[in-house]
C-alpha positions as CSV (number, residue, x, y, z in Angstrom):
1,X,20.6,20.6,-1.9
2,X,23.1,23.2,-0.3
3,X,26.0,22.1,1.7
4,X,24.8,23.8,4.7
5,X,21.5,22.2,4.4
6,X,23.3,18.8,4.0
7,X,25.1,19.4,7.3
8,X,22.0,20.2,9.1
9,X,20.5,16.9,7.9
10,X,23.7,14.9,8.7
11,X,23.9,16.4,12.4
12,X,20.2,15.2,12.8
13,X,20.8,11.9,11.5
14,X,24.0,11.4,13.8
15,X,22.0,12.5,16.9
16,X,19.1,10.1,15.9
17,X,21.6,7.3,15.4
18,X,23.3,7.9,18.6
19,X,20.0,8.1,20.6
20,X,18.8,4.8,18.9
21,X,22.2,3.0,20.0
22,X,21.8,4.1,23.5
23,X,18.3,2.6,23.6
24,X,19.5,-0.6,22.1
25,X,22.2,-1.0,24.5
26,X,20.0,-0.1,27.6
27,X,21.8,3.2,28.2
28,X,19.9,6.4,29.7
29,X,18.4,8.1,26.5
30,X,19.0,11.7,26.2
31,X,15.8,14.0,25.9
32,X,15.1,15.5,22.5
33,X,14.5,19.4,22.8
34,X,15.5,22.8,21.5
35,X,18.0,22.6,18.6
36,X,18.1,18.8,18.5
37,X,14.4,18.7,17.9
38,X,14.8,21.4,15.3
39,X,17.3,19.4,13.3
40,X,14.9,16.3,13.3
41,X,12.1,18.6,12.1
42,X,14.5,19.6,9.2
43,X,14.9,16.0,8.3
44,X,11.1,15.3,8.4
45,X,10.7,18.5,6.3
46,X,13.1,17.2,3.5
47,X,11.3,13.8,3.4
48,X,7.9,15.5,3.1
49,X,8.3,18.9,1.3
50,X,11.6,18.8,-0.8
51,X,11.0,19.5,-4.6
52,X,12.3,16.1,-5.5
53,X,11.5,12.8,-4.2
54,X,14.2,11.7,-1.9
55,X,14.6,8.1,-0.9
56,X,14.8,8.2,3.1
57,X,17.2,5.1,3.4
58,X,19.8,6.4,1.0
59,X,19.6,9.9,2.4
60,X,20.0,8.5,5.9
61,X,22.9,6.3,5.0
62,X,24.8,8.8,3.1
63,X,24.3,11.3,6.0
64,X,25.6,8.9,8.6
65,X,28.6,8.2,6.5
66,X,29.4,11.9,6.1
67,X,29.1,12.6,9.6
68,X,31.3,9.6,10.7
69,X,34.0,10.8,8.2
70,X,33.7,14.4,10.0
71,X,34.8,12.8,13.3
72,X,38.0,10.8,14.0
73,X,39.4,8.2,11.5
74,X,38.1,5.2,13.2
75,X,34.5,6.0,13.7
76,X,32.7,4.4,10.8
77,X,29.2,3.6,9.6
78,X,28.8,0.0,8.3
79,X,26.1,-1.3,6.1
80,X,24.4,-4.5,6.8
81,X,26.6,-6.8,4.6
82,X,29.6,-5.3,6.1
83,X,28.4,-5.9,9.7
84,X,27.6,-9.4,8.7
85,X,31.1,-10.1,7.2
86,X,32.8,-8.5,10.1
87,X,31.0,-10.5,12.8
88,X,31.9,-13.7,10.8
89,X,35.5,-12.8,10.9
90,X,35.8,-11.7,14.4
91,X,33.7,-14.6,15.8
92,X,36.4,-17.1,14.5
93,X,34.2,-18.8,12.0
94,X,32.1,-18.5,8.8
95,X,30.2,-20.7,6.4
96,X,31.6,-21.3,3.1
97,X,34.0,-23.7,1.1
98,X,37.2,-23.3,3.0
99,X,39.9,-22.2,0.7
100,X,42.6,-19.3,0.6
101,X,42.5,-17.6,-2.8
102,X,44.2,-14.9,-4.9
103,X,43.4,-13.0,-8.1
104,X,46.3,-13.4,-10.5
105,X,45.8,-11.7,-14.0
106,X,42.0,-11.6,-13.4
107,X,42.0,-15.3,-12.8
108,X,40.7,-16.9,-9.3
109,X,43.5,-19.0,-8.1
110,X,43.3,-21.6,-5.2
111,X,46.2,-20.7,-2.9
112,X,45.5,-23.6,-0.7
113,X,42.2,-25.5,0.5
114,X,42.2,-25.2,4.4
115,X,42.9,-28.5,6.0
116,X,39.7,-30.7,6.8
117,X,37.7,-28.1,5.0
118,X,34.9,-29.0,2.4
119,X,37.1,-27.6,-0.5
120,X,39.9,-30.2,0.4
121,X,37.3,-32.8,0.8
122,X,35.8,-32.1,-2.6
123,X,39.2,-32.5,-4.3
124,X,40.4,-28.8,-4.7
125,X,44.1,-28.6,-5.0
126,X,46.5,-25.6,-4.5
127,X,47.2,-24.0,-7.9
128,X,43.7,-24.9,-9.4
129,X,42.1,-22.0,-11.4
130,X,38.6,-21.6,-10.6
131,X,37.0,-20.5,-14.0
132,X,33.2,-20.3,-13.0
133,X,31.2,-20.2,-10.0
134,X,27.8,-21.8,-10.6
135,X,26.7,-20.4,-13.9
136,X,28.7,-17.2,-13.7
137,X,32.2,-16.5,-15.0
138,X,34.8,-16.0,-12.2
139,X,37.2,-14.1,-14.4
140,X,37.8,-10.5,-13.3
141,X,35.7,-10.7,-10.2
142,X,36.5,-8.5,-7.2
143,X,37.6,-10.1,-4.0
144,X,34.3,-9.3,-2.4
145,X,32.5,-10.7,-5.3
146,X,34.4,-14.0,-5.0
147,X,33.8,-14.1,-1.0
148,X,30.0,-13.5,-1.5
149,X,29.8,-16.3,-4.3
150,X,31.7,-18.8,-2.3
151,X,30.3,-18.2,1.2
152,X,26.7,-19.3,1.9
153,X,24.6,-21.2,4.4
154,X,25.9,-24.5,5.7
155,X,24.8,-27.4,3.7
156,X,24.0,-25.6,0.5
157,X,26.2,-26.5,-2.6
158,X,28.3,-24.4,-5.0
159,X,29.5,-25.9,-8.5
160,X,33.0,-24.9,-9.6
161,X,34.4,-24.9,-13.1
162,X,38.1,-25.8,-12.3
163,X,41.0,-25.9,-14.5
164,X,44.3,-27.8,-13.3
165,X,47.3,-26.5,-15.1
166,X,49.9,-29.0,-14.1
167,X,47.8,-31.9,-15.3
168,X,46.1,-30.0,-18.2
169,X,42.5,-31.2,-17.1
170,X,39.4,-29.4,-16.6
171,X,36.5,-30.5,-14.3
172,X,33.5,-29.6,-12.5
173,X,33.7,-29.9,-8.7
174,X,30.7,-29.7,-6.4
175,X,31.5,-28.5,-2.9
176,X,29.0,-28.5,0.0
177,X,29.4,-25.4,2.2
178,X,30.2,-26.0,6.0
179,X,31.1,-24.0,8.9
180,X,34.7,-23.0,8.7
181,X,36.9,-22.1,11.6
182,X,39.1,-19.1,11.0
183,X,42.5,-19.0,13.0
184,X,44.3,-15.8,14.1
185,X,47.4,-17.8,14.9
186,X,49.1,-18.2,11.6
187,X,51.9,-20.2,12.8
188,X,53.8,-21.5,15.8
189,X,56.8,-23.5,15.9
190,X,60.4,-23.9,17.4
191,X,62.8,-21.9,15.3
192,X,66.2,-23.5,14.1
193,X,68.0,-23.2,17.1
194,X,65.4,-25.6,18.7
195,X,65.0,-23.4,21.8
196,X,63.1,-20.3,20.8
197,X,59.3,-20.6,20.2
198,X,57.6,-18.3,17.5
199,X,54.1,-17.4,17.5
200,X,52.7,-15.4,14.6
201,X,49.3,-13.7,15.4
202,X,47.4,-12.0,12.6
203,X,44.7,-10.3,14.6
204,X,42.7,-10.5,17.8
205,X,39.3,-12.5,17.4
206,X,36.9,-14.3,19.9
207,X,39.1,-17.4,19.8
208,X,42.6,-15.8,19.7
209,X,43.5,-16.3,23.3
210,X,42.5,-19.9,23.5
211,X,44.4,-20.5,20.2
212,X,47.4,-18.5,21.9
213,X,47.4,-20.8,25.1
214,X,47.3,-23.9,23.1
215,X,50.3,-22.8,21.0
216,X,52.2,-21.8,24.2
217,X,51.6,-25.0,25.9
218,X,52.7,-27.1,22.9
219,X,56.0,-24.9,22.5
220,X,56.6,-25.4,26.3
221,X,56.1,-29.3,25.8
222,X,58.6,-29.0,23.0
223,X,61.2,-27.6,25.1
224,X,60.9,-23.8,24.5
225,X,63.4,-21.8,26.4
226,X,62.3,-18.2,25.1
227,X,59.6,-16.8,23.1
228,X,59.0,-14.5,20.1
229,X,55.6,-13.0,19.7
230,X,55.2,-11.6,16.1
231,X,52.4,-8.8,15.8
232,X,53.7,-7.3,12.6
233,X,50.9,-6.3,10.6
234,X,48.5,-7.0,13.1
235,X,45.5,-4.5,13.0
236,X,44.1,-5.3,16.4
237,X,40.5,-6.7,17.2
238,X,39.1,-7.5,20.5
239,X,40.5,-5.8,23.5
240,X,39.6,-8.6,26.0
241,X,41.7,-10.9,24.0
242,X,44.9,-9.0,24.2
243,X,44.3,-8.4,27.9
244,X,43.9,-12.3,28.4
245,X,47.1,-12.9,26.5
246,X,49.0,-10.2,28.4
247,X,47.9,-11.8,31.5
248,X,49.9,-15.1,30.6
249,X,53.3,-13.1,31.2
250,X,52.5,-10.8,34.2
251,X,52.2,-11.4,37.9
252,X,48.9,-10.7,39.7
253,X,47.5,-7.3,39.9
254,X,49.5,-5.4,37.2
255,X,47.7,-2.8,35.2
256,X,47.5,-3.8,31.6
257,X,45.6,-1.0,30.0
258,X,43.2,1.7,30.9
259,X,40.3,3.6,28.9
260,X,39.7,7.2,29.5
261,X,36.4,9.1,28.4
262,X,35.1,12.3,28.8
263,X,31.9,10.8,30.1
264,X,33.9,8.5,32.9
265,X,31.3,5.9,33.9
266,X,31.0,2.5,32.1
267,X,33.5,3.9,29.3
268,X,36.4,4.5,31.6
269,X,37.8,1.0,32.7
270,X,41.2,-0.4,33.8
271,X,42.2,-4.1,33.2
272,X,44.4,-5.7,35.6
273,X,46.4,-9.1,35.4
274,X,45.4,-12.2,37.6
275,X,47.7,-14.9,39.1
276,X,48.4,-18.1,37.3
277,X,50.1,-17.0,34.0
278,X,51.7,-19.9,32.0
279,X,54.9,-17.8,31.1
280,X,55.7,-15.2,33.8
281,X,59.5,-15.9,33.4
282,X,61.8,-16.6,30.5
283,X,63.3,-14.5,27.7
284,X,60.3,-12.8,25.8
285,X,60.4,-10.5,22.6
286,X,57.6,-8.8,20.7
287,X,57.9,-7.9,16.9
288,X,56.1,-5.0,15.7
289,X,56.0,-2.6,12.6
290,X,53.9,0.3,11.5
291,X,51.1,-2.1,10.8
292,X,50.7,-3.1,14.3
293,X,47.7,-1.5,15.8
294,X,45.1,-1.3,18.5
295,X,45.0,-4.5,20.6
296,X,48.4,-5.4,19.2
297,X,49.7,-2.1,20.7
298,X,48.0,-2.7,24.0
299,X,49.9,-6.2,24.3
300,X,53.3,-4.8,23.3
301,X,52.8,-1.7,25.5
302,X,51.9,-3.7,28.6
303,X,54.9,-6.1,28.3
304,X,57.2,-3.3,27.6
305,X,56.1,-1.0,30.4
306,X,56.4,-3.8,33.1
307,X,59.8,-4.7,31.6
308,X,58.6,-8.3,30.9
309,X,59.5,-8.4,27.1
310,X,61.6,-6.5,24.6
311,X,59.8,-4.9,21.7
312,X,61.7,-4.8,18.3
313,X,61.0,-3.6,14.8
314,X,59.6,-0.1,14.3
315,X,57.1,2.6,15.7
316,X,53.6,1.1,15.8
317,X,50.6,2.5,14.0
318,X,49.2,4.5,16.8
319,X,45.6,3.4,17.1
320,X,44.4,4.0,20.5
321,X,40.8,4.9,20.2
322,X,38.1,2.7,21.6
323,X,35.0,2.0,19.5
324,X,31.6,0.8,20.7
325,X,29.3,-0.6,18.1
326,X,25.6,0.6,18.0
327,X,23.6,-1.8,16.1
328,X,20.3,-0.6,14.0
329,X,17.2,-2.4,13.3
330,X,18.1,-2.8,9.5
331,X,21.4,-4.8,10.3
332,X,23.6,-1.6,9.8
333,X,25.9,-0.3,12.6
334,X,27.7,2.7,13.8
335,X,31.2,2.1,15.3
336,X,31.6,5.3,17.5
337,X,34.7,6.3,19.2
338,X,33.9,6.5,23.0
339,X,37.4,6.4,24.8
340,X,41.1,6.5,24.4
341,X,43.6,3.6,25.3
342,X,46.6,4.4,27.7
343,X,49.5,2.0,28.6
344,X,50.2,1.2,32.4
345,X,52.8,3.9,32.5
346,X,50.1,6.4,31.2
347,X,51.3,6.7,27.5
348,X,48.6,7.6,25.0
349,X,48.7,5.1,22.3
350,X,46.5,7.1,19.7
351,X,48.7,9.5,17.5
352,X,47.4,12.8,16.2
353,X,45.1,13.3,13.5
354,X,43.0,15.8,11.6
355,X,39.3,15.6,11.5
356,X,37.2,15.1,8.1
357,X,37.8,13.2,5.1
358,X,41.1,14.9,4.1
359,X,42.5,14.1,7.4
360,X,41.4,10.8,7.4
361,X,43.4,10.2,4.1
362,X,46.6,11.8,5.3
363,X,46.3,9.6,8.6
364,X,46.3,6.3,6.8
365,X,49.1,7.4,4.5
366,X,51.1,7.0,7.7
367,X,54.2,8.5,6.4
368,X,55.2,11.1,9.0
369,X,58.7,11.6,10.0
370,X,58.3,9.6,13.3
371,X,57.7,6.6,11.4
372,X,60.8,6.9,9.1
373,X,63.5,5.4,11.1
374,X,66.3,6.1,8.6
375,X,65.5,9.8,8.7
376,X,64.8,9.9,12.3
377,X,68.3,8.3,13.3
378,X,70.2,9.9,10.6
379,X,72.6,11.6,12.8
380,X,73.0,8.3,14.8
381,X,72.8,10.4,18.1
382,X,74.8,7.7,19.8
383,X,72.0,5.3,19.8
384,X,73.1,2.8,17.1
385,X,74.3,-0.6,18.7
386,X,76.4,-3.4,17.1
387,X,74.5,-6.4,15.7
388,X,75.7,-9.7,14.3
389,X,72.8,-9.9,11.9
390,X,73.5,-8.9,8.4
391,X,72.0,-6.0,6.2
392,X,70.4,-4.0,9.2
393,X,71.0,-1.2,11.5
394,X,69.9,-1.4,15.0
395,X,69.0,1.6,17.4
396,X,68.1,1.6,21.1
397,X,65.1,3.7,20.3
398,X,63.2,3.5,23.7
399,X,66.1,5.2,25.4
400,X,65.5,8.3,23.3
401,X,61.6,8.4,23.4
402,X,61.2,10.7,26.4
403,X,64.0,13.0,25.1
404,X,62.7,13.2,21.5
405,X,59.8,15.8,20.8
406,X,59.1,13.7,17.6
407,X,58.8,10.4,19.5
408,X,57.2,11.8,22.6
409,X,54.2,13.0,20.4
410,X,54.2,10.3,17.8
411,X,51.7,8.1,19.7
412,X,52.1,4.2,19.1
413,X,54.6,2.0,20.9
414,X,58.4,3.1,20.3
415,X,60.3,-0.3,20.1
416,X,63.1,-0.9,22.4
417,X,65.1,-1.8,19.6
418,X,64.3,0.0,16.1
419,X,65.7,-2.2,13.3
420,X,66.3,-0.6,9.9
421,X,66.5,-3.2,7.2
422,X,68.3,-2.6,3.9
423,X,65.8,-1.3,1.4
424,X,65.2,-3.5,-1.6
425,X,66.4,-2.0,-5.0
426,X,63.7,-0.7,-7.4
427,X,63.8,-3.7,-9.5
428,X,62.8,-5.9,-6.7
429,X,59.9,-3.5,-5.9
430,X,58.7,-3.5,-9.5
431,X,58.7,-7.2,-9.6
432,X,57.0,-7.5,-6.4
433,X,54.2,-4.8,-7.1
434,X,53.7,-6.2,-10.6
435,X,52.8,-9.6,-9.3
436,X,56.0,-11.2,-10.9
437,X,56.7,-13.3,-7.8
438,X,53.1,-14.7,-7.7
439,X,53.2,-15.6,-11.3
440,X,56.7,-17.1,-11.2
441,X,55.6,-19.4,-8.3
442,X,52.4,-20.7,-10.3
443,X,54.5,-21.2,-13.2
444,X,56.9,-23.5,-11.2
445,X,54.0,-25.4,-9.7
446,X,52.2,-25.8,-13.1
447,X,55.4,-27.3,-14.5
448,X,55.4,-31.0,-15.0
449,X,59.2,-31.0,-14.8
450,X,59.2,-29.2,-11.3
451,X,59.9,-31.3,-8.3
452,X,58.0,-28.8,-5.9
453,X,54.8,-30.8,-5.7
454,X,56.9,-34.0,-4.8
455,X,57.5,-32.2,-1.3
456,X,53.8,-31.6,-0.6
457,X,53.7,-34.3,2.2
458,X,56.5,-32.5,4.5
459,X,57.2,-28.9,5.0
460,X,60.2,-29.7,7.0
461,X,61.6,-31.7,3.9
462,X,60.9,-28.8,1.7
463,X,62.7,-26.3,3.9
464,X,65.8,-28.6,4.0
465,X,65.9,-30.0,0.5
466,X,63.8,-28.0,-2.2
467,X,66.0,-26.3,-4.5
468,X,65.2,-25.3,-8.2
469,X,66.8,-21.8,-8.4
470,X,67.7,-21.9,-12.1
471,X,64.1,-22.8,-12.9
472,X,62.7,-20.1,-10.7
473,X,65.1,-17.6,-12.3
474,X,64.0,-18.5,-15.8
475,X,60.4,-18.0,-14.8
476,X,61.3,-14.7,-13.1
477,X,62.8,-13.2,-16.2
478,X,60.0,-14.6,-18.5
479,X,57.2,-13.3,-16.3
480,X,58.9,-9.9,-16.0
481,X,59.5,-9.8,-19.8
482,X,55.8,-10.6,-20.5
483,X,54.8,-7.7,-18.2
484,X,57.3,-5.6,-20.2
485,X,59.6,-4.9,-17.4
486,X,63.0,-4.0,-18.4
487,X,65.5,-6.1,-16.3
488,X,69.0,-4.8,-15.6
489,X,71.3,-7.9,-15.3
490,X,73.6,-6.4,-12.8
491,X,70.6,-5.2,-10.4
492,X,68.9,-8.6,-10.9
493,X,72.1,-10.4,-9.8
494,X,72.2,-8.2,-6.7
495,X,68.4,-8.9,-5.8
496,X,68.5,-12.5,-6.8
497,X,68.8,-14.2,-3.5
498,X,65.9,-12.0,-1.9
499,X,63.9,-12.9,-5.0
500,X,64.6,-16.6,-4.7
501,X,63.2,-16.4,-1.2
502,X,60.2,-14.4,-2.5
503,X,59.2,-17.0,-4.9
504,X,60.0,-20.0,-2.6
505,X,57.8,-18.6,0.1
506,X,55.0,-18.3,-2.4
507,X,55.5,-21.9,-3.5
508,X,55.3,-22.9,0.2
509,X,52.2,-21.1,0.7
510,X,50.7,-23.0,-2.2
511,X,51.6,-26.1,-0.8
512,X,51.5,-25.8,2.8
513,X,49.3,-22.6,3.6
514,X,50.3,-19.6,5.3
515,X,52.4,-21.4,7.9
516,X,54.6,-22.7,5.1
517,X,55.1,-19.1,3.7
518,X,55.9,-17.8,7.1
519,X,58.4,-20.6,7.8
520,X,60.3,-19.9,4.6
521,X,60.6,-16.1,5.4
522,X,61.5,-16.6,9.1
523,X,64.1,-19.2,8.2
524,X,65.7,-17.2,5.3
525,X,65.0,-13.5,5.3
526,X,63.6,-12.2,8.8
527,X,66.4,-9.9,10.1
528,X,64.0,-8.3,12.6
529,X,63.5,-11.7,14.2
530,X,67.1,-12.4,14.3
531,X,67.8,-9.2,16.1
532,X,65.1,-9.9,18.5
533,X,66.5,-13.3,19.3
534,X,70.0,-12.0,19.6
535,X,68.8,-9.2,22.1
536,X,66.4,-11.0,24.2
537,X,68.9,-13.8,25.2
538,X,71.7,-11.2,25.9
539,X,69.2,-9.5,28.2
540,X,68.4,-12.7,30.0
541,X,72.2,-13.7,30.5
């Protein structure tokens, strides 16, 4: 089939999909006439008269995927399985066995059973290796294969072949699947100064604003005097959740975000704050990085534009396109871009992009100069400020945003304080990318001589007292040697402190879940957080 002919079919299918989607959402359908009808006729001719038999469903699916790729980077076609998975993730629950897992050397490892979940109730422990699922070998499975094998209808059972290295036993464990709540607030706690609240938000799902309000009230009850919201790596999610959270910090009738569309009408909206927010006064900082996108950028941008909170970190991703999902009868869906987001001051969040598959690939590489702080501020430009935090350079970036052609056209949210951390050396990166830290953590937990599991009942005690640096160092070097990584002793010594934190944080995740890992990193290695705390109290003084 020629390329031109494929394009004709693709355009016809896109038109048909949009037409069907508008009918499903009770919009006014467009009439089919002229060239549009001609393209639909071409699709029918291919099905009826093409020399070889063509499977209609596969042709249509391939066509829609190609046309979606030819548009912006965020318009996407989802097959039924992906729609179902996505809905479960964003609704805040799914049906399964309730474990966090990882694949290490092709082996399925239980990172942690979720508290109160069926996996924990059945006896699964952190560090268990799942060798088989029902009658199938689990070795070498992809992440998606593991998810599809472990998830299933509530009340159904799954049989797991489990090996427990630290005790040397192998057992069969039956787990009855149940509805598992998924949380978007990974952790919240007071920092070690006992006055600064910290909330880590991983995404915006249907339950996020409720989770956030609960965390905020608990921190206020604990005596919080200032708050840090961590949106680093947060890819976004539901717009209404970001709006509701922003509302907690702003007085009534402040613009939070607006959407603009070429069609105006229902796709062009503005969202404003209401009265009665829980934290309208008090020091506030928001942490962002290049992985903060969409709803995360809406929240950060609204607080920044109204002068309500400091934004610290680096330039955000720049995802400011609004998608609407059009569902089809077979369970698949088209997420079509219908508008753009703008912050209260009128900044467009979306950064530039080229259309087509090549443009999409370049877009996601996300390595242009506007996101390279070291290169952007290499001449200093009088923007560097002093900081008591070791190993960082801090620039008052927002002051230069309007004067910099690069930043003015970059999209995303330019932080008030751009923090450039000291880059790890190559040996650290090689260890990290090769999975050495994960393996060393597992080796420690598997070692009967280790005291790590003795701390399983108390994260606070672990943070204060756990110390097995020599054992961790030995396992780091052994795991690296097994992977044939050549370790320079001098470079290892220079990176040892950072490596110890990396392994300890992974041990904490095995013992206490994601909150344990976050608390180790925040306590021992989070320079951006330290800068944010320093600056937000200086501003409030």
